[in-house]
N, C-alpha and C positions, 0 to 999 in steps of 0.2 A: 593653905600653902605659904612660907613664908619668905620663899625662894624661888623666885623662878631662872628659867635661864633670859627670858628680857629684860632682867637688869639688869645681869653680867655684859648685856649686847650693849645697851642702854648708857653703862653707862660708861664703855670699850671707849665705845663715839666718843661721844663726851670728851672723852682722853684724846683720844687721832684726832679731831676736831683744834681741842687745845694747843696742844706738839705741833700740826703744821701751818696754826697761826705763829705764835714760837719760832718756830722755826723758818719764816721769814724773812727773817731780821737775820735770826745768827747764822744762819747759813749752813749747819753745820749735817754732815752727809751721816750722823754715825747719826741722828735721830731722823734724819729719811727711810734709814732702812729700818729704824726700829717703825719709825710707823708703817708699811708696806707690810712687813710681816702681822699689824698688829688692821688692816684693811684686810689681808689677809684673813684671818683670820672671823674677823665679824662678816664676813663676805661668806663664810663658811658654816659658822655659827647658826648665823643670824637666815642662813638657807635653808640649815636642819632643825631651823626652832619652828622657820614659816611651814613648814610643811606638815611637822609633827603638829602642830597649835589648827593646824586647817581635818587635821587627822584624816590627808590626801592618802598616807604608805603605810605602810604597817614594819615597814626595816625599823632596824636598831637607829638612834641618835647620832650613837660615833660611825657610823655605816652614811649614814646620810653625809655629816660632818667630810668627810673623806669621797665623798661624791662632788659634793660641793665645788671644795678644794681643786679636787682636778677640773675641774670648769670654768674654778678663775685663772690656776695655769696655766690653760688655752688660750684662753680669751686675753690674757697678758703677754702666750708670746705668739697669735696671736693679730697681734696687735705690734709689737714690739721688729715681728722680723719685715711687714709692711711700712714701720716707717724706716727698716732701717735700709730697707728698699727703695723708699722712695729718696732718704740722701744718696744712693746708687748715685740718682736717675739722677736729682736736683744739680745743680750749677754750684755747691756752696763747697768753700775750698777743702779741701782732704789736707798739701801740708801748705798753707796760704805761706807767701811769698810778706819777711816787712822793711818796714819804712822805719827813716829816724819818728820819731814822734816824739814833737817840740811842743804843743800844740798845748800844754800846763796841765794835761792830763792826767798824768805817772802814776799815781799815788790816792785809792781811794780815801777816803776818809773819815772811816766808820772806825767805832775806837776799837774792832776787831782790828783792823788791818796798819792800823796804828801803831796798835800793840804786838806784830810779826814786823814792820820798821825797828822797832826799841830792838827787841832781837835782835834782829841782822848788826844792828850800831854796835849792840852789846856785843854780841863773838866777834869785832876785829874786821868786819867788810865794807869796802869803802864800793862805790858804787857807780857802778863804766859806763853802764849806756840802758835806753828806755827807744822801745821800740812800739813798733803797732801791726796787725792785720792786720786787712779787710774783711767780715765775715760777708754782707750784706750793705751794701747801703753804704748811709752810719752808724753803722755794727762795725767794731773794731775791737777781737786779739791785742790785749797792754799789754810786756811783759819790761820786766827790769830786772836787772843780771849788774851782780854781784862778785869784786873776789877779794879775797880773802889777803891777806900781808906778803906772804913769798906766794901768791898765784901758783896754786896745789890744788887749792877749791874754790869752785863757784858758786852764785846759788840764784837760781832764775827764779824768779815770780812771774807767775802766767796769774794773768785779772781772764776773766770768762763776763761777758756776759748774760745772765739768767734771771731768768723770771722770780721778782718776787726778791729775799734777801739782801734787799739795797740796792738792787738790781745785779749786780756783779759777785760772784764767785772767784776764790784764787788758791793754788796751787801755788807749795814749791816743790823747787828740784835743782838738788846737786847732783856733783858731777864733779870728779878727780883723774886726769891723766895718770898714766905708770908711767916709768921707763922701762916696760917689760912689750910699753905701746895698745893698753890695754884702758878703758874709758872707762871707769868706775857711774854710777847711776842713782843715786835715791833720791826716789818724788813718792808726791803723798798724792799723785792725779785723781781720779776717784772716777776722768770718764772716760771706757772702753776703748783703745786700742787694737789687742785682736790680733799685730800684722806685724811684723817680726822687723828685730833688728839688728844690726854689721854684728858678722862675728864679735870682734875682737871690743863690743861694750856690754855689763856685764853692769843688768837694769834692774833693782827689785822697786818692785811701788807696792810703797806701806800704807795705801785711804785712810787707812785709822790714825799716823801719826796728825794730829796737827800741827803741835811746837815744831817752830822751825828747828828749837834744838833738840829734845827728842832722835829727830828726821839725822842735822847731825852729830849727834851718838854713835846710831846704830848706823850711819855712813865710816866713821871714821872707826867706827869695829871691824865693817865689816874690810875694809883696807888692812889693819892693822891682823886681823887674823890670816889674811894671804903673806903676812910681809911685806908689801908691796912698798917699793917704792917711788912718792910720788915725782915726776915732772911741771915744768913749768906749763901754767896753758895764757900763751904771747899772742894765738889771734884773736882778731875785730873779732867783739860778738858778735854781731848782725853780721859780717860776712860770714863769720863757724854755724851760725842757728839755719842761715844760709841754705847752705854748702849741704849741710844737715838733712834740713829739709830736700835737696836734687837727690841724696842719696838713699834716705829713705825710702823712695816712691819708687824712686829704678829698685830695688833690692826688692819689695813686694813686686814690683809685674814679674821679677824672674821667680821669685820663689810661689806667681800665681792668687796671692791676695786681691792686690788688683787687674785688673783690666786693660790692653793695649790699649795706647790710646788713642788706634786707630782704628779701637771695634768697641771703645767705649757707646757710641753713638745707637749701636748697634744693643752692649750685653752692659750698658750700662757703665761702672765704675768698679763696683769691685763686686770681683766673683760670684759663682756661691760654696766658694767653700770658702770665701772671704767673710760673704755673708755669716755662715755658719758659726767661726772661731768670733766675731759682733755680736754676736744672737749672747753665743752662753755669758764672752767673760760680762757682757751687760747682765745679766742674768745673775752671773756669784756675787758681780759689783752687786749688784743692789744689795741682794742674798743672806750674800754672806761675806761680802765688807772684802775680796781678795780679786785678786787679780789672777786668771784661770794654771795662768804660764807656771807660777811661780808656788802650786799646793805641791 
């Protein structure tokens, strides 16, 4: 026999390990998504091959692969559900309060982040404010906010602490206000949110878009498509983001995603409905690169 599934499984495993090692520095959610599918396929194929190799069952190979794929889905579902439950019961802030960041740690020096800074400058955006919010002890989320000359579009870059990838990952968000009272937001956040936004917020998430130029183009195309007239955003960035945090938290309590403060010690911070929405969006982002709200 010149070919065995074992060779394919071995090659896929080597590829998986290589991509995982590469992505520790690259921090690409696209590579991470491919890795998850590859890991799933290796588990399903490897499990089926092992049972056939040991002659433990007489079922067709494709059926065994399907069974092991379902087993992987159930294992990952249980793990994610437990992680969401632990987060709901933890002291990690759901909507952290931001403070000025004057420590000099505003911008990581990794090449991909320096390229992003060059894109911001090339598009004419000017730095307005750097801020940070504590996650736990000495771990912080850091944010830099930029605005164009007309004060009609803001770019917010959020640096998130992360294992590997140089210890940090970045997400980009663009926002504009309209004279009709709407707030357009376009971002490439790859973490699940799953909650609710105010009715006048028109939010689209594009995790696959890693370039600021691509995000800006999509954002401006959305505004042009709806013939929107922009209004200047004159709010101070830190005051604005903290006000948004409070407003969005209250909205999600009212709509049943979050538990009221008086009941959180008994039931946790996220309701069962909220946990299901979070699990669903986590799966959609991890395996389809899409937010469930915008399919």
